[in-house]
BAFI-390915 format. One record per residue: residue number from 1; x, y, z of N, C-alpha, C in turn; residue in three letters. Coordinates in steps of 0.001 Angstrom, whole numbers, padded with zeros to 6 digits, always signed. Example, Ala and Ser with C-alpha at 12.3 -4.5 7.8 and 13.67 -1.06 7.14 Angstrom:
REC_1_+013190_-005690_+007800_+012300_-004500_+007800_+013200_-003300_+007800_Ala
REC_2_+012850_-002250_+007080_+013670_-001060_+007140_+012900_+000030_+007870_Ser
This chain:
REC_1_+123780_+172747_+101459_+123453_+172488_+102899_+122269_+171640_+102851_Unk
REC_2_+122376_+170533_+103674_+121165_+169574_+103772_+120210_+170076_+104751_Unk
REC_3_+119140_+169255_+104897_+118049_+169698_+105773_+118421_+169643_+107222_Unk
REC_4_+119158_+168663_+107540_+119562_+168672_+109053_+120258_+169837_+109436_Unk
REC_5_+121320_+170109_+108697_+122066_+171325_+108999_+121194_+172649_+109018_Unk
REC_6_+120198_+172842_+108092_+119365_+173961_+108030_+118545_+174022_+109346_Unk
REC_7_+118042_+172849_+109688_+117183_+172820_+110870_+118012_+173242_+112041_Unk
REC_8_+119270_+172689_+112153_+120182_+173109_+113286_+120419_+174585_+113298_Unk
REC_9_+120692_+175145_+112090_+120910_+176606_+112052_+119773_+177420_+112484_Unk
REC_10_+118537_+176948_+112062_+117372_+177684_+112535_+117138_+177805_+114048_Unk
REC_11_+117403_+176507_+114619_+117333_+176427_+116168_+118388_+177344_+116788_Unk
REC_12_+119497_+177393_+116228_+120642_+178217_+116873_+120142_+179725_+116763_Unk
REC_13_+119736_+180034_+115679_+119231_+181465_+115384_+117985_+181867_+116316_Unk
REC_14_+117189_+180937_+116494_+115913_+181219_+117473_+116435_+181366_+118907_Unk
REC_15_+117380_+180575_+119260_+117995_+180773_+120597_+118685_+182008_+120788_Unk
REC_16_+119439_+182337_+119794_+120088_+183695_+119884_+119161_+184874_+119923_Unk
REC_17_+118099_+184589_+119260_+117038_+185710_+119112_+116390_+185912_+120456_Unk
REC_18_+116054_+184801_+121147_+115326_+184832_+122418_+116377_+185360_+123375_Unk
REC_19_+117496_+184813_+123404_+118496_+185446_+124437_+118917_+186921_+124324_Unk
REC_20_+118859_+187291_+122958_+119142_+188675_+122659_+118021_+189603_+123202_Unk
REC_21_+116818_+189031_+123012_+115587_+189797_+123490_+115612_+190044_+125066_Unk
REC_22_+116048_+188872_+125605_+116148_+189175_+127190_+117174_+190094_+127509_Unk
REC_23_+118330_+190211_+126811_+119350_+191083_+127202_+119006_+192492_+126884_Unk
REC_24_+118201_+192780_+125781_+117728_+194146_+125526_+116723_+194716_+126388_Unk
REC_25_+115826_+193639_+126875_+114878_+194089_+127779_+115485_+194455_+129168_Unk
REC_26_+116542_+193657_+129597_+117178_+193959_+130871_+117834_+195227_+130743_Unk
REC_27_+118572_+195694_+129514_+119049_+196975_+129489_+118260_+198185_+129442_Unk
REC_28_+117078_+197818_+128808_+115967_+198954_+128780_+115512_+199281_+130205_Unk
REC_29_+115254_+198215_+131004_+114814_+198295_+132402_+115884_+198984_+133186_Unk
REC_30_+117086_+198731_+132991_+118049_+199460_+133753_+118111_+200951_+133425_Unk
REC_31_+118009_+201293_+132232_+117951_+202591_+131879_+116814_+203305_+132264_Unk
REC_32_+115629_+202612_+132256_+114307_+203309_+132870_+114517_+203584_+134393_Unk
REC_33_+115077_+202484_+135103_+115283_+202688_+136458_+116171_+203897_+136812_Unk
REC_34_+117069_+204107_+135878_+118099_+205235_+136105_+117368_+206545_+135806_Unk
REC_35_+116452_+206493_+134886_+115712_+207726_+134617_+114770_+208092_+135657_Unk
REC_36_+114119_+206932_+136299_+113351_+207200_+137456_+113972_+207800_+138566_Unk
REC_37_+115237_+207267_+138724_+115920_+207807_+139892_+116339_+209272_+139725_Unk
REC_38_+116597_+209480_+138429_+116895_+210966_+138091_+115752_+211875_+138379_Unk
REC_39_+114608_+211397_+137853_+113376_+212241_+137904_+112869_+212263_+139437_Unk
REC_40_+113196_+211268_+140204_+112758_+211179_+141569_+113589_+212269_+142299_Unk
REC_41_+114833_+212370_+142043_+115679_+213321_+142613_+115314_+214748_+142051_Unk
REC_42_+114880_+214881_+140870_+114551_+216211_+140330_+113319_+216638_+140888_Unk
REC_43_+112181_+215747_+140909_+110904_+216227_+141439_+110284_+214976_+142163_Unk
REC_44_+110021_+215290_+143503_+109408_+214189_+144131_+108094_+213928_+143698_Unk
REC_45_+107301_+214743_+143139_+106024_+214475_+142563_+106062_+213439_+141506_Unk
REC_46_+107100_+213665_+140653_+107244_+212804_+139494_+107581_+211487_+139964_Unk
REC_47_+108466_+211342_+140990_+108873_+210034_+141618_+107624_+209376_+142038_Unk
REC_48_+106728_+210180_+142723_+105510_+209492_+143439_+104677_+208959_+142275_Unk
REC_49_+104558_+209880_+141123_+103681_+209504_+140109_+104209_+208445_+139205_Unk
REC_50_+105560_+208205_+139296_+106127_+207115_+138376_+105639_+205642_+138700_Unk
REC_51_+105373_+205003_+137706_+104798_+203704_+137832_+105891_+202756_+137290_Unk
REC_52_+106366_+201824_+138097_+107377_+200704_+137797_+106841_+199977_+136555_Unk
REC_53_+107741_+199863_+135625_+107427_+199099_+134341_+107877_+197582_+134515_Unk
REC_54_+106966_+196730_+134334_+107204_+195233_+134479_+107897_+194753_+133206_Unk
REC_55_+108721_+193789_+133487_+109431_+193071_+132362_+108446_+192171_+131623_Unk
REC_56_+108443_+192328_+130299_+107570_+191344_+129487_+108251_+190057_+129319_Unk
REC_57_+107480_+189063_+129883_+107974_+187592_+129729_+107755_+187044_+128306_Unk
REC_58_+108489_+186052_+127880_+108149_+185500_+126563_+106919_+184618_+126522_Unk
REC_59_+106227_+184643_+125659_+104902_+183949_+125396_+105075_+182416_+125317_Unk
REC_60_+103962_+181652_+125531_+104077_+180338_+125414_+104373_+179788_+124036_Unk
REC_61_+104027_+180574_+123080_+104143_+180207_+121696_+105706_+180325_+121413_Unk
REC_62_+106334_+181402_+121885_+107722_+181586_+121741_+108359_+180283_+122428_Unk
REC_63_+108161_+180101_+123596_+108842_+178913_+124342_+108650_+177529_+123519_Unk
REC_64_+107416_+177367_+122956_+107292_+176183_+122351_+107976_+176172_+120913_Unk
REC_65_+108135_+177348_+120284_+108814_+177540_+119094_+110253_+177247_+119321_Unk
REC_66_+110803_+177630_+120531_+112266_+177429_+120799_+112529_+176001_+121313_Unk
REC_67_+111580_+175493_+121998_+111860_+174147_+122661_+111630_+173084_+121594_Unk
REC_68_+110427_+173073_+120815_+110068_+171910_+119943_+110807_+172106_+118553_Unk
REC_69_+111652_+171108_+118266_+112426_+171244_+116911_+111370_+171009_+115747_Unk
REC_70_+111677_+171504_+114724_+110857_+171418_+113563_+110960_+170112_+112861_Unk
REC_71_+109833_+169676_+112490_+109738_+168316_+111776_+110075_+168457_+110287_Unk
REC_72_+111113_+167986_+109777_+111390_+168189_+108383_+110729_+167172_+107545_Unk
REC_73_+110886_+167301_+106253_+110298_+166328_+105200_+111086_+165001_+105287_Unk
REC_74_+112418_+165023_+105612_+113121_+163701_+105718_+112685_+162952_+106898_Unk
REC_75_+112287_+163707_+108012_+111814_+163004_+109225_+110547_+162287_+108897_Unk
REC_76_+109607_+162989_+108178_+108373_+162434_+107829_+108555_+161230_+106917_Unk
REC_77_+109401_+161344_+106038_+109612_+160169_+105122_+110138_+158972_+105795_Unk
REC_78_+111232_+159249_+106763_+111591_+158224_+107498_+110587_+157496_+108375_Unk
REC_79_+109751_+158296_+108960_+108619_+157700_+109730_+107652_+156857_+108882_Unk
REC_80_+107454_+157408_+107671_+106573_+156645_+106682_+107206_+155393_+106323_Unk
REC_81_+108537_+155539_+106094_+109251_+154145_+105729_+109247_+153169_+106870_Unk
REC_82_+109320_+153640_+108072_+109262_+152766_+109239_+107842_+152113_+109398_Unk
REC_83_+106906_+152994_+109218_+105461_+152342_+109231_+105254_+151409_+108085_Unk
REC_84_+105874_+151730_+106866_+105552_+150754_+105805_+106449_+149593_+106066_Unk
REC_85_+107640_+149721_+106607_+108255_+148377_+106975_+107692_+147545_+107910_Unk
REC_86_+106931_+148213_+108949_+106088_+147403_+109883_+105072_+146736_+109111_Unk
REC_87_+104406_+147410_+108233_+103294_+146883_+107547_+103704_+145579_+106683_Unk
REC_88_+104938_+145929_+106052_+105445_+144841_+105197_+105752_+143642_+106014_Unk
REC_89_+106469_+143830_+107251_+106690_+142740_+108195_+105498_+141983_+108505_Unk
REC_90_+104460_+142767_+108870_+103116_+142125_+109202_+102666_+141239_+108134_Unk
REC_91_+102674_+141708_+106858_+102222_+140944_+105714_+103073_+139730_+105473_Unk
REC_92_+104515_+139987_+105654_+105335_+138727_+105554_+105008_+137609_+106650_Unk
REC_93_+104692_+138091_+107894_+104380_+137202_+108883_+103076_+136480_+108509_Unk
REC_94_+102112_+137177_+107999_+100780_+136614_+107702_+101026_+135667_+106480_Unk
REC_95_+101875_+135973_+105492_+102114_+135104_+104412_+102894_+133850_+104930_Unk
REC_96_+103791_+133916_+105864_+104491_+132782_+106434_+103541_+131878_+107174_Unk
REC_97_+102642_+132624_+107866_+101579_+131732_+108696_+100665_+131027_+107728_Unk
REC_98_+100254_+131746_+106549_+099541_+130947_+105620_+100242_+129914_+104918_Unk
REC_99_+101500_+130139_+104614_+102324_+129112_+104035_+102452_+127889_+104942_Unk
REC_100_+102683_+128114_+106110_+102782_+127083_+107177_+101483_+126331_+107162_Unk
REC_101_+100332_+127037_+107233_+099062_+126261_+107197_+098909_+125438_+105997_Unk
REC_102_+099376_+125907_+104699_+099317_+125282_+103486_+100111_+124113_+103519_Unk
REC_103_+101418_+124235_+104072_+102237_+123040_+104310_+101726_+122010_+105086_Unk
REC_104_+101216_+122433_+106234_+100490_+121431_+107122_+099325_+120725_+106505_Unk
REC_105_+098574_+121368_+105594_+097598_+120719_+104961_+098058_+119780_+103889_Unk
REC_106_+099107_+120206_+103153_+099804_+119316_+102277_+100419_+118064_+102925_Unk
REC_107_+100991_+118244_+104110_+101442_+117150_+104853_+100321_+116154_+105360_Unk
REC_108_+099312_+116694_+105708_+098100_+115852_+106182_+097539_+115222_+104921_Unk
REC_109_+097374_+115855_+103790_+096908_+115090_+102602_+097879_+114051_+102233_Unk
REC_110_+099210_+114271_+102241_+100261_+113312_+101937_+099980_+111979_+102883_Unk
REC_111_+099786_+112400_+104162_+099697_+111191_+105160_+098290_+110482_+104868_Unk
REC_112_+097333_+111180_+104512_+096144_+110519_+104144_+096298_+109626_+102876_Unk
REC_113_+097021_+110226_+101869_+097214_+109492_+100593_+097968_+108240_+100888_Unk
REC_114_+099174_+108360_+101863_+099908_+107275_+102084_+099165_+106132_+102841_Unk
REC_115_+098241_+106583_+103717_+097378_+105621_+104445_+096459_+104828_+103379_Unk
REC_116_+095995_+105548_+102440_+095176_+105061_+101425_+095875_+104022_+100583_Unk
REC_117_+097199_+104465_+100250_+098070_+103632_+099412_+098332_+102320_+100220_Unk
REC_118_+098702_+102487_+101568_+098994_+101352_+102246_+097822_+100362_+102534_Unk
REC_119_+096568_+100961_+102563_+095364_+100176_+102666_+095105_+099442_+101303_Unk
REC_120_+095456_+100147_+100166_+095282_+099452_+098955_+096342_+098285_+098844_Unk
REC_121_+097564_+098510_+099235_+098533_+097456_+099178_+098098_+096331_+100037_Unk
REC_122_+097527_+096671_+101321_+097182_+095564_+102053_+095932_+094781_+101402_Unk
REC_123_+095143_+095542_+100748_+093942_+094838_+100052_+094458_+094009_+098913_Unk
REC_124_+095417_+094621_+098219_+096048_+093798_+097122_+096761_+092546_+097588_Unk
REC_125_+097458_+092625_+098742_+098130_+091540_+099239_+097156_+090478_+099729_Unk
REC_126_+096058_+090779_+100236_+094976_+089988_+100760_+094362_+089270_+099514_Unk
REC_127_+094057_+090150_+098448_+093538_+089499_+097239_+094565_+088402_+096695_Unk
REC_128_+095811_+088699_+096679_+096790_+087787_+096125_+096875_+086540_+096925_Unk
REC_129_+096874_+086849_+098268_+096830_+085601_+099195_+095592_+084678_+098870_Unk
REC_130_+094362_+085490_+098697_+093265_+084652_+098496_+093320_+083851_+097193_Unk
REC_131_+093848_+084610_+096110_+094040_+083866_+094878_+094959_+082702_+094915_Unk
REC_132_+096055_+082935_+095681_+097045_+081842_+095857_+096331_+080648_+096641_Unk
REC_133_+095567_+080898_+097655_+094857_+079850_+098325_+093932_+079184_+097533_Unk
REC_134_+093081_+080040_+096629_+092123_+079304_+095843_+092876_+078455_+094626_Unk
REC_135_+094044_+078989_+094273_+094869_+078110_+093393_+095336_+076807_+093957_Unk
REC_136_+095694_+076983_+095121_+096168_+075718_+095906_+095007_+074741_+096033_Unk
REC_137_+093839_+075337_+096461_+092787_+074353_+096676_+092156_+073694_+095223_Unk
REC_138_+092386_+074615_+094331_+092007_+074143_+092949_+092898_+073043_+092408_Unk
REC_139_+094327_+073306_+092663_+095294_+072311_+092296_+095156_+071002_+093142_Unk
REC_140_+095072_+071197_+094346_+094746_+070027_+095207_+093380_+069677_+095369_Unk
REC_141_+092818_+069245_+094139_+091343_+068938_+094177_+091106_+067422_+094175_Unk
REC_142_+092161_+066688_+094581_+092153_+065117_+094566_+092011_+064634_+095965_Unk
REC_143_+091699_+063538_+096074_+091735_+062767_+097472_+092990_+062007_+097733_Unk
REC_144_+093169_+061581_+098893_+094301_+060746_+099268_+094231_+059307_+098559_Unk
REC_145_+092939_+058898_+098417_+092902_+057646_+097713_+093214_+057665_+096175_Unk
REC_146_+092946_+058857_+095603_+093360_+058905_+094168_+094869_+059114_+094149_Unk
REC_147_+095494_+059765_+095039_+096936_+059891_+094906_+097562_+058509_+095251_Unk
REC_148_+096984_+057752_+096187_+097463_+056372_+096442_+097438_+055487_+095149_Unk
REC_149_+096231_+055554_+094362_+095988_+054805_+093234_+096991_+055097_+092064_Unk
REC_150_+097016_+056637_+091900_+097675_+057122_+090767_+099263_+056861_+090961_Unk
REC_151_+099728_+057117_+092166_+101272_+056900_+092386_+101528_+055439_+092212_Unk
REC_152_+100742_+054569_+092558_+100950_+053109_+092486_+100867_+052594_+091107_Unk
REC_153_+099938_+053010_+090319_+099820_+052507_+088930_+100989_+053154_+088119_Unk
REC_154_+101353_+054325_+088386_+102529_+054936_+087696_+103750_+054086_+087983_Unk
REC_155_+103908_+053757_+089315_+105007_+052903_+089557_+105175_+051522_+088922_Unk
REC_156_+103945_+051134_+088717_+103724_+049703_+088081_+104095_+049859_+086563_Unk
REC_157_+103537_+050799_+085908_+103642_+050939_+084433_+104958_+051617_+083898_Unk
REC_158_+105514_+052710_+084722_+106583_+053479_+084296_+107563_+053659_+085412_Unk
REC_159_+107686_+052706_+086332_+108548_+052920_+087429_+110024_+053124_+087079_Unk
REC_160_+110430_+052456_+086035_+111769_+052564_+085460_+111967_+053590_+084432_Unk
REC_161_+110989_+054211_+084009_+111098_+055303_+083029_+111607_+056676_+083751_Unk
REC_162_+111974_+057501_+082662_+112316_+058928_+083241_+110927_+059621_+083761_Unk
REC_163_+111237_+060826_+084475_+110119_+061513_+085028_+109159_+061942_+083986_Unk
REC_164_+109495_+062110_+082674_+108445_+062681_+081650_+107719_+061393_+081217_Unk
REC_165_+108236_+060223_+081352_+107483_+058907_+081028_+106497_+058673_+082099_Unk
REC_166_+106822_+059025_+083330_+105818_+058829_+084480_+104688_+059974_+084313_Unk
REC_167_+105014_+060908_+083980_+104060_+062078_+083656_+103117_+061605_+082580_Unk
REC_168_+103677_+061033_+081446_+102799_+060636_+080286_+101739_+059594_+080751_Unk
REC_169_+102123_+058688_+081522_+101231_+057560_+082009_+100063_+058223_+082878_Unk
REC_170_+100438_+059125_+083817_+099473_+059745_+084506_+098451_+060561_+083798_Unk
REC_171_+099025_+061298_+082728_+098246_+062152_+081951_+097162_+061401_+081138_Unk
REC_172_+097617_+060257_+080586_+096654_+059328_+079800_+095629_+058921_+080693_Unk
REC_173_+095806_+058633_+082063_+094801_+058155_+082901_+093873_+059277_+083206_Unk
REC_174_+094312_+060477_+083331_+093444_+061754_+083586_+092683_+062122_+082395_Unk
REC_175_+093188_+061852_+081227_+092618_+062157_+079896_+091427_+061185_+079941_Unk
REC_176_+091486_+059989_+080327_+090330_+059110_+080321_+089250_+059464_+081274_Unk
REC_177_+089695_+059969_+082429_+088754_+060335_+083482_+087849_+061581_+082902_Unk
REC_178_+088482_+062444_+082170_+087734_+063525_+081565_+086953_+063155_+080351_Unk
REC_179_+087231_+062050_+079751_+086419_+061626_+078514_+085197_+060975_+078827_Unk
REC_180_+084211_+061218_+078062_+082993_+060389_+078188_+083039_+058909_+077722_Unk
REC_181_+083994_+058631_+077090_+084124_+057217_+076551_+084725_+056304_+077769_Unk
REC_182_+085081_+056779_+078830_+085791_+056043_+079929_+085182_+056408_+081231_Unk
REC_183_+085401_+055624_+082374_+084827_+055985_+083649_+085235_+057394_+084086_Unk
REC_184_+084469_+058063_+084964_+084801_+059510_+085301_+085485_+059559_+086688_Unk
REC_185_+086109_+058431_+087090_+086890_+058536_+088351_+088317_+057797_+088125_Unk
REC_186_+089235_+058149_+088985_+090595_+057492_+088823_+090459_+056069_+089128_Unk
REC_187_+089772_+055690_+089956_+089663_+054281_+090455_+088898_+053518_+089343_Unk
REC_188_+087874_+054073_+088761_+087100_+053411_+087670_+087924_+053210_+086402_Unk
REC_189_+088802_+054295_+086161_+089706_+054163_+084922_+090777_+053025_+085213_Unk
REC_190_+091371_+053147_+086234_+092384_+052084_+086555_+091906_+050601_+086615_Unk
REC_191_+090757_+050310_+087213_+090259_+049131_+087389_+089254_+048724_+086254_Unk
REC_192_+089223_+049474_+085245_+088356_+049092_+084105_+088921_+047785_+083453_Unk
REC_193_+087895_+046943_+083067_+088360_+045575_+082784_+089215_+045548_+081448_Unk
REC_194_+090165_+044738_+081515_+091106_+044547_+080441_+091850_+045774_+079777_Unk
REC_195_+092166_+046724_+080888_+092806_+047991_+080494_+094259_+048002_+080951_Unk
REC_196_+094530_+047757_+082171_+095725_+047899_+082868_+096197_+046427_+083330_Unk
REC_197_+097247_+046036_+082882_+097714_+044693_+083159_+097972_+044374_+084603_Unk
REC_198_+098617_+045436_+085315_+099022_+045294_+086790_+097797_+044963_+087752_Unk
REC_199_+096669_+045467_+087275_+095519_+045151_+088019_+095095_+043723_+088089_Unk
REC_200_+095648_+042862_+086893_+095155_+041541_+086893_+096365_+040619_+087412_Unk
REC_201_+097709_+040959_+087286_+098706_+040088_+087688_+099299_+040297_+089116_Unk
REC_202_+098595_+041256_+089849_+098881_+041446_+091227_+100008_+042319_+091617_Unk
REC_203_+100647_+042932_+090597_+101695_+043965_+090815_+101118_+045188_+091498_Unk
REC_204_+099915_+045564_+090941_+099364_+046791_+091638_+099081_+046599_+093138_Unk
REC_205_+098520_+045533_+093507_+098295_+045206_+094881_+099529_+045276_+095788_Unk
REC_206_+100757_+044863_+095174_+101926_+044841_+095960_+102458_+046304_+096166_Unk
REC_207_+102305_+047109_+095035_+102779_+048450_+095242_+101764_+049277_+096146_Unk
REC_208_+100536_+048932_+096170_+099520_+049593_+097261_+099929_+049240_+098584_Unk
REC_209_+100321_+048021_+098810_+100834_+047627_+100203_+102188_+048380_+100543_Unk
REC_210_+103061_+048507_+099669_+104211_+049360_+099937_+103821_+050785_+100226_Unk
REC_211_+102896_+051276_+099541_+102423_+052624_+099877_+101808_+052766_+101137_Unk
REC_212_+100998_+051790_+101478_+100185_+051874_+102823_+101235_+051660_+104033_Unk
REC_213_+102197_+050814_+103717_+103138_+050717_+104910_+104226_+051730_+104972_Unk
REC_214_+104313_+052741_+104164_+105235_+053762_+104177_+106470_+053467_+103524_Unk
REC_215_+106558_+052554_+102734_+107869_+052092_+102047_+107968_+052969_+100738_Unk
REC_216_+108022_+054278_+100985_+108091_+055082_+099638_+109144_+056123_+099696_Unk
REC_217_+110185_+055704_+100438_+111366_+056595_+100596_+112446_+056614_+099517_Unk
REC_218_+112257_+055704_+098545_+113201_+055609_+097432_+112917_+056578_+096297_Unk
REC_219_+113991_+056777_+095682_+113887_+057860_+094565_+112814_+057540_+093561_Unk
REC_220_+112696_+056280_+093268_+111613_+055860_+092244_+110148_+056207_+092770_Unk
REC_221_+109947_+055884_+094114_+108661_+056191_+094615_+108332_+057756_+094814_Unk
REC_222_+109377_+058457_+095144_+109231_+059944_+095302_+108967_+060479_+093983_Unk
REC_223_+109579_+060042_+092854_+109292_+060400_+091535_+107924_+060152_+091072_Unk
REC_224_+107502_+058914_+091433_+106152_+058520_+091027_+105069_+059388_+091796_Unk
REC_225_+105342_+059499_+092984_+104293_+060404_+093848_+104311_+061819_+093336_Unk
REC_226_+105450_+062430_+092904_+105449_+063810_+092420_+104840_+063946_+091023_Unk
REC_227_+104939_+062859_+090150_+104213_+062713_+088927_+102763_+062653_+089162_Unk
REC_228_+102311_+061870_+090101_+100866_+061640_+090312_+100330_+063001_+090811_Unk
REC_229_+100967_+063742_+091688_+100367_+064948_+092271_+100202_+066035_+091075_Unk
REC_230_+101154_+066077_+090151_+101086_+067124_+089118_+099921_+066581_+088137_Unk
REC_231_+099770_+065316_+087657_+098785_+065098_+086884_+097417_+065193_+087461_Unk
REC_232_+097275_+064832_+088746_+095990_+064956_+089463_+095530_+066382_+089521_Unk
REC_233_+096569_+067349_+089497_+096366_+068760_+089657_+096044_+069424_+088317_Unk
REC_234_+095996_+068611_+087197_+095694_+069119_+085845_+096838_+069342_+084799_Unk
REC_235_+098053_+069041_+085302_+099199_+069085_+084338_+099009_+068078_+083196_Unk
REC_236_+099106_+068599_+081929_+098802_+067733_+080687_+099921_+067940_+079589_Unk
REC_237_+101124_+068408_+079932_+102153_+068434_+078947_+103468_+067798_+079496_Unk
REC_238_+104165_+067295_+078405_+105516_+066796_+078739_+106608_+067388_+078018_Unk
REC_239_+107849_+067276_+078273_+109016_+067708_+077588_+109645_+066622_+076822_Unk
REC_240_+109614_+066749_+075457_+110111_+065689_+074631_+111157_+066363_+073702_Unk
REC_241_+112514_+065906_+073907_+113572_+066372_+072946_+113722_+067949_+073204_Unk
REC_242_+113586_+068287_+074400_+113760_+069806_+074878_+112546_+070764_+074422_Unk
REC_243_+111477_+070150_+074081_+110335_+070923_+073560_+109117_+070485_+074425_Unk
REC_244_+108152_+071347_+074681_+106929_+071139_+075347_+105941_+070458_+074389_Unk
REC_245_+105423_+069349_+074831_+104634_+068649_+073950_+103180_+068339_+074682_Unk
REC_246_+102095_+068822_+074027_+100827_+068575_+074707_+100304_+067229_+074539_Unk
REC_247_+099706_+066694_+075651_+099210_+065313_+075650_+097679_+065348_+075414_Unk
REC_248_+097191_+066379_+074883_+095714_+066387_+074696_+095275_+065418_+073642_Unk
REC_249_+094212_+064643_+073974_+093782_+063630_+072959_+094261_+062323_+072945_Unk
REC_250_+095340_+062129_+073918_+096154_+060839_+074043_+095434_+059919_+075118_Unk
REC_251_+094925_+058802_+074718_+094238_+057928_+075681_+094813_+056580_+075774_Unk
REC_252_+095843_+056175_+075039_+096388_+054851_+075023_+097959_+054903_+075116_Unk
REC_253_+098477_+053884_+075768_+099830_+053624_+075736_+100300_+052172_+075806_Unk
REC_254_+101233_+051728_+075300_+101619_+050260_+075316_+102903_+050095_+074575_Unk
REC_255_+103584_+048966_+074830_+105016_+048804_+074350_+104972_+048670_+072825_Unk
REC_256_+104010_+047820_+072258_+103822_+047610_+070833_+102548_+048205_+070332_Unk
REC_257_+102158_+049492_+070679_+100963_+049970_+070190_+101050_+050453_+068780_Unk
REC_258_+100166_+049893_+067934_+100150_+050202_+066429_+099666_+051661_+066238_Unk
REC_259_+100183_+052261_+065215_+099661_+053676_+064710_+099918_+054621_+065794_Unk
REC_260_+101073_+054492_+066558_+101346_+055432_+067726_+101695_+056752_+067183_Unk
REC_261_+101276_+057907_+067894_+101651_+059150_+067561_+103150_+059555_+067896_Unk
REC_262_+103582_+059076_+068986_+105007_+059278_+069439_+105443_+058221_+070373_Unk
REC_263_+106629_+058082_+070457_+107340_+057076_+071525_+108147_+057840_+072541_Unk
REC_264_+107975_+057419_+073803_+108598_+057930_+074888_+109176_+056805_+075849_Unk
REC_265_+110398_+056652_+075935_+110883_+055568_+076781_+110586_+054250_+076045_Unk
REC_266_+110012_+053377_+076937_+109566_+051925_+076441_+108105_+051907_+076064_Unk
REC_267_+107498_+053068_+075911_+105917_+053056_+075549_+105783_+053927_+074319_Unk
REC_268_+104701_+053530_+073662_+104235_+054179_+072460_+102870_+054804_+072863_Unk
REC_269_+102552_+055949_+072509_+101408_+056756_+072727_+100532_+057172_+071530_Unk
REC_270_+099159_+057061_+071784_+098242_+057632_+070860_+096843_+057924_+071431_Unk
């Protein structure tokens, strides 16, 4: 028999007990009334002296005992389990709230890190753009007059040569500009006495007039201008037989130059 059935059995027994007590009291009262009637008829004095007996009502403790069910150990354990469940749910809610706060902090930190990364990227892009701008300014460190003279003399000396031959002529001129043995300007090197034949026979003047009048749309002129820009920007190598060849230390070129280091097109270089 489990505890619930036992409690129900105790409750039924208590109700039967109370109900039975009321019945016995009622029977006793009826018997006493009958005795009183008999005594009253037997002796009027005894009837006069007879005192009515009051019925004894059940006490409050008995009523409470019958009305209030007993609390068993299982009921206590169930209430304790319910309270523990409530406590656990409160703890779980607090843990969820704390985890939400932690997640929000992590999200904020991620956003801050992403902002920092974006700012770093922007700064790196700015640095790269600055470097590119500085490179462009460094490469384009020549004047328009230098480009005019260089493109014209290249056209005079190597207009019919391949692009590498045009580059070689321009590099020789720039090597002389950088050397202490020659003038330190493009104009000074080109017009140095007894160095470049086109400055004496009038060919350079004709090329300069073409340049000034804008007659530079031909492929030959475009190739000469491109070679002049590269050499003025510091380019000092050529490609010979599929290999890159440095022009460092080369200061002379001519058709019949003795003791030449190499030959390219119609010129010898040393």
